[in-house]
matplotlib code that plots the C-alpha trace (Angstrom):
import matplotlib.pyplot as plt

x = [-13.8, -11.5, -14.3, -15.0, -11.3, -11.2, -14.2, -12.7, -9.4, -11.3, -13.2, -9.9, -8.4, -11.3, -10.9, -7.2, -8.0, -10.6, -8.8, -5.7, -7.8, -5.4, -2.4, -4.5, -5.4, -1.7, -0.8, -3.5, -2.4, 1.2, 0.0, -2.3, 0.7, 2.8, 0.2, -0.5, 3.1, 3.5, 0.3, 1.2, 4.7, 3.5, 0.7, 3.0, 5.5, 2.7, 1.4, 5.0, 5.4, 2.1, 3.2, 6.4, 4.5, 2.0, 4.7, 6.7, 3.6, 3.1, 6.8, 7.6, 10.3, 9.4, 11.8, 11.9, 13.2, 14.7, 12.3, 14.4, 14.0, 12.4, 9.1, 10.7, 13.6, 11.2, 9.0, 12.0, 12.9, 9.3, 9.4, 12.7, 11.3, 8.0, 9.7, 11.8, 10.5, 11.1, 8.7, 5.0, 3.9, 5.0, 2.8, 3.8, 3.1, 3.4, 4.9, 1.5, 0.1, 3.2, 2.6, -1.1, -0.3, 2.4, 0.1, -2.7, -0.3, 1.0, -2.2, -2.0, 1.5, 1.4, 5.1, 5.3, 2.2, 3.8, 7.1, 5.3, 3.6, 6.9, 8.6, 5.8, 6.8, 6.5, 9.8, 8.9, 9.7, 7.8, 7.8, 7.7, 6.3, 7.8, 6.2, 8.3, 7.1, 9.0, 10.9, 14.1, 13.8, 14.4, 18.3, 18.0, 15.7, 18.1, 20.9, 19.1, 18.3, 22.0, 23.1, 24.7, 22.2, 19.3, 21.1, 21.7, 17.9, 17.1, 17.1, 16.2, 14.5, 13.1, 13.6, 16.2, 13.5, 11.4, 14.4, 15.0, 11.4, 11.5, 14.9, 13.5, 10.4, 12.6, 14.8, 11.8, 10.3, 13.6, 13.7, 10.1, 10.8, 13.9, 12.3, 9.1, 11.1, 13.1, 10.0, 8.1, 10.9, 11.2, 7.5, 7.5, 10.3, 8.4, 5.2, 6.9, 8.5, 5.1, 3.3, 6.1, 5.9, 2.1, 1.9, 4.8, 2.9, -0.3, 1.5, 2.9, -0.5, -2.1, 0.8, -1.2, -4.1, -1.7, -0.2, -3.6, -4.4, -1.2, -2.1, -5.5, -3.9, -4.5, -2.4, 0.4, -1.7, -4.7, -2.5, -0.8, -3.8, -5.5, -2.3, -2.0, -5.7, -5.2, -2.5, -4.7, -7.4, -4.9, -4.1, -7.7, -8.8, -5.7, -6.3, -9.9, -9.0, -6.2, -8.7, -11.2, -8.4, -7.2, -10.5, -11.4, -7.7, -7.9, -11.1, -9.4, -6.3, -8.1, -8.5, -4.7, -3.7, -6.4, -5.0, -1.5, -2.5, -4.8, -4.9, -3.4, -6.7, -5.6, -8.2, -6.7, -10.1, -10.9, -7.5, -8.0, -11.4, -10.0, -7.3, -9.3, -9.5, -5.9, -4.8, -7.1, -6.1, -2.4, -2.7, -4.5, -1.9, 1.0, -0.5, -1.4, 2.0, 3.7, 1.4, 1.6, 5.4, 5.9, 3.5, 5.0, 8.5, 7.1, 5.2, 8.3, 10.4, 8.2, 5.5, 7.2, 4.7]
y = [20.3, 18.8, 16.6, 15.4, 14.6, 12.7, 10.7, 9.8, 8.9, 6.7, 5.0, 4.3, 2.9, 0.5, -0.6, -1.2, -3.2, -5.5, -5.9, -7.3, -9.1, -12.0, -9.7, -7.5, -10.6, -11.6, -8.0, -8.0, -11.4, -10.2, -7.1, -9.1, -11.3, -8.2, -6.5, -9.7, -10.3, -6.6, -6.8, -10.3, -9.3, -6.0, -7.7, -10.3, -7.6, -5.6, -8.7, -9.5, -5.9, -6.1, -9.4, -7.9, -4.8, -7.0, -9.2, -6.2, -4.8, -8.1, -8.5, -8.4, -9.8, -12.2, -12.0, -15.1, -14.7, -17.3, -19.0, -17.6, -14.0, -11.8, -10.0, -6.7, -7.2, -8.1, -5.1, -2.9, -4.1, -3.6, 0.0, 0.7, -0.6, 1.1, 4.5, 4.0, 6.1, 3.2, 0.9, 0.9, -1.2, -4.1, -7.1, -8.7, -12.5, -13.9, -17.3, -18.8, -17.4, -18.7, -22.1, -22.2, -21.1, -23.7, -26.5, -25.4, -25.3, -28.8, -30.3, -33.1, -34.0, -36.6, -36.6, -32.9, -33.2, -36.1, -34.2, -31.2, -33.5, -35.1, -31.8, -30.7, -27.0, -24.3, -24.4, -21.3, -17.7, -14.6, -13.3, -9.8, -9.3, -6.1, -4.3, -1.6, 1.5, 0.3, -2.8, -0.6, 0.2, -3.3, -3.0, -0.2, -2.4, -5.3, -3.1, -2.2, -5.9, -6.8, -4.6, -6.8, -6.0, -7.2, -9.9, -12.0, -12.2, -13.3, -16.9, -16.5, -14.2, -15.0, -11.9, -13.6, -15.9, -12.9, -11.3, -14.5, -14.6, -10.9, -11.6, -14.5, -12.6, -9.7, -12.0, -13.6, -10.1, -9.0, -12.2, -11.7, -8.1, -9.0, -11.9, -9.9, -7.0, -9.2, -10.9, -7.6, -6.0, -9.0, -8.9, -5.1, -5.5, -8.2, -6.3, -3.1, -5.2, -6.8, -3.5, -1.9, -4.6, -4.6, -0.9, -1.3, -4.1, -2.0, 0.9, -1.3, -2.8, 0.6, 2.3, 2.9, 4.5, 6.6, 7.8, 8.8, 10.6, 12.7, 13.5, 14.9, 17.1, 15.1, 16.5, 14.5, 14.5, 12.9, 10.2, 9.4, 9.5, 6.2, 4.2, 5.9, 5.2, 1.6, 1.1, 2.7, 0.1, -2.6, -1.1, -0.6, -4.1, -5.6, -3.7, -4.9, -8.5, -8.5, -7.4, -10.1, -12.7, -11.2, -10.8, -14.6, -15.4, -13.2, -15.0, -18.4, -17.4, -15.7, -18.8, -19.5, -15.9, -15.6, -18.8, -17.5, -14.2, -16.0, -14.0, -10.8, -9.4, -9.2, -10.1, -10.3, -9.9, -6.8, -5.4, -5.9, -4.3, -1.2, -0.9, -2.1, 1.2, 2.1, -1.2, -0.8, 2.8, 2.0, -1.0, 1.1, 3.9, 1.5, -0.3, 3.0, 4.5, 1.3, 1.0, 4.7, 4.9, 1.8, 2.9, 6.4, 4.9, 2.7, 5.6, 7.9, 5.3, 3.9, 6.5, 9.2, 12.1]
z = [-52.1, -49.5, -48.2, -51.7, -52.3, -49.0, -49.9, -53.3, -51.7, -49.2, -52.1, -54.0, -50.8, -50.4, -54.0, -53.5, -50.3, -52.0, -55.3, -53.4, -50.8, -50.2, -49.9, -47.5, -45.4, -45.1, -44.1, -41.5, -40.2, -39.7, -38.0, -35.7, -34.7, -34.1, -31.9, -30.1, -29.3, -28.1, -26.0, -24.5, -23.5, -22.1, -20.2, -18.7, -17.7, -16.0, -14.2, -13.1, -11.8, -10.0, -8.4, -7.2, -5.9, -4.0, -2.5, -1.4, 0.3, 2.2, 3.1, 6.8, 9.0, 11.8, 14.8, 16.9, 20.5, 22.7, 25.1, 27.9, 26.8, 29.4, 28.5, 29.6, 27.1, 24.3, 25.0, 25.0, 21.5, 20.5, 21.7, 19.9, 16.6, 16.9, 17.3, 14.1, 11.2, 8.8, 10.7, 9.9, 12.8, 15.0, 16.0, 19.3, 19.6, 23.1, 23.9, 24.5, 21.2, 19.3, 20.8, 19.9, 16.3, 16.0, 17.3, 14.9, 12.0, 12.7, 14.0, 11.4, 12.3, 15.2, 15.7, 16.5, 18.8, 20.7, 21.0, 22.5, 25.0, 25.9, 26.5, 28.7, 28.6, 26.0, 23.9, 21.9, 22.7, 21.8, 18.2, 16.7, 13.2, 11.8, 8.9, 7.2, 5.4, 2.3, 1.5, 1.2, 4.9, 6.1, 6.1, 8.6, 10.8, 10.5, 11.6, 14.8, 15.5, 14.9, 17.8, 20.5, 23.2, 21.0, 18.9, 22.0, 22.6, 19.0, 18.0, 14.3, 11.7, 8.3, 6.2, 4.0, 2.6, 1.5, -0.1, -2.1, -3.3, -4.4, -6.1, -8.1, -9.1, -10.3, -12.3, -14.0, -14.7, -16.3, -18.5, -19.6, -20.5, -22.5, -24.4, -25.0, -26.3, -28.7, -30.1, -30.4, -32.3, -34.6, -35.4, -35.9, -38.5, -40.3, -40.2, -41.5, -44.3, -45.3, -45.3, -47.3, -50.0, -50.0, -50.8, -53.3, -55.1, -55.1, -56.6, -59.3, -60.0, -60.4, -62.2, -65.4, -63.4, -61.4, -64.7, -66.0, -62.8, -63.1, -66.7, -65.8, -63.1, -59.9, -57.0, -55.3, -52.1, -53.9, -55.5, -52.2, -49.9, -51.0, -50.2, -46.7, -46.0, -47.1, -44.6, -41.9, -42.8, -42.1, -38.8, -37.6, -38.6, -37.0, -33.7, -33.5, -34.4, -31.7, -29.1, -30.2, -29.6, -26.3, -24.6, -24.4, -23.6, -20.5, -19.5, -20.0, -18.1, -15.2, -13.0, -13.2, -12.4, -9.7, -8.1, -8.4, -6.6, -4.1, -0.9, -2.5, -3.8, -7.4, -10.1, -13.6, -15.3, -13.3, -13.9, -17.7, -17.6, -15.9, -18.5, -21.6, -23.4, -22.6, -24.2, -27.1, -28.0, -27.5, -29.8, -32.4, -32.2, -32.5, -35.5, -37.3, -36.7, -37.9, -41.0, -42.0, -41.6, -43.6, -46.4, -46.5, -47.1, -49.9, -51.4, -51.3, -52.9, -55.6, -56.2, -58.4, -57.9]

ax = plt.figure().add_subplot(projection="3d")
ax.plot(x, y, z, "-o")
ax.set_aspect("equal")
plt.show()
């Protein structure tokens, strides 16, 4: 009996959907925009967080010693840093290696090459590249390097530049999240209002049929069910259409994001493939909840059963 009632409710829901096809299409369109805005803002936020995570993993501090620094002193600093629990590892670059790297980096700059020839000696000192366990550990490492016995040996270090990059990325991520949240809330409100009015109009259109159903003894659940199922139709169709739109967009944007993360091993298409079903079911759940809640409010207010 319950199955028969469900099938009949499903039939009435389809009839409501097709009889008000233009209204249904408008509702689906608004829902698609809502889901698309939520998915887009969430995806950009996830990509931004991934970017920050990748950058943090690659952050290190390069410590440049004076050319006059003795190897024994540099090795002593290396030993102190290596024994710190905050340090993952330390790469030691000799004067000669630093010079070769500098020449290779500026091989297309004749002025620098001529200057090195004129100097005749190696103007560079050894370098230490320090990798921390976590980016939060760098202040402790900097505190050690600021100690007088070590600071007098150090000519420069470049950790501040990495901090600026991470700071800028964090600021951009926060702005993306704020704008995305605002746009998503706006579309959610619009979608809820559209679904509410769609169900209200449907109820008004079928007011005579609803009256007859009540006269012949139809239960309140049986009268309400088609309108709830109709809202679920909107949600499911909208979720599918949103994914149909997003999939080619991911493919089109992949070259840009892959170029952006070049050298970091991040593939946006692969990332999306791994999270495809999570995104799909989350979208479907959001759209169903939004549609059902909006329709239930309309039913409670305008359907006197």
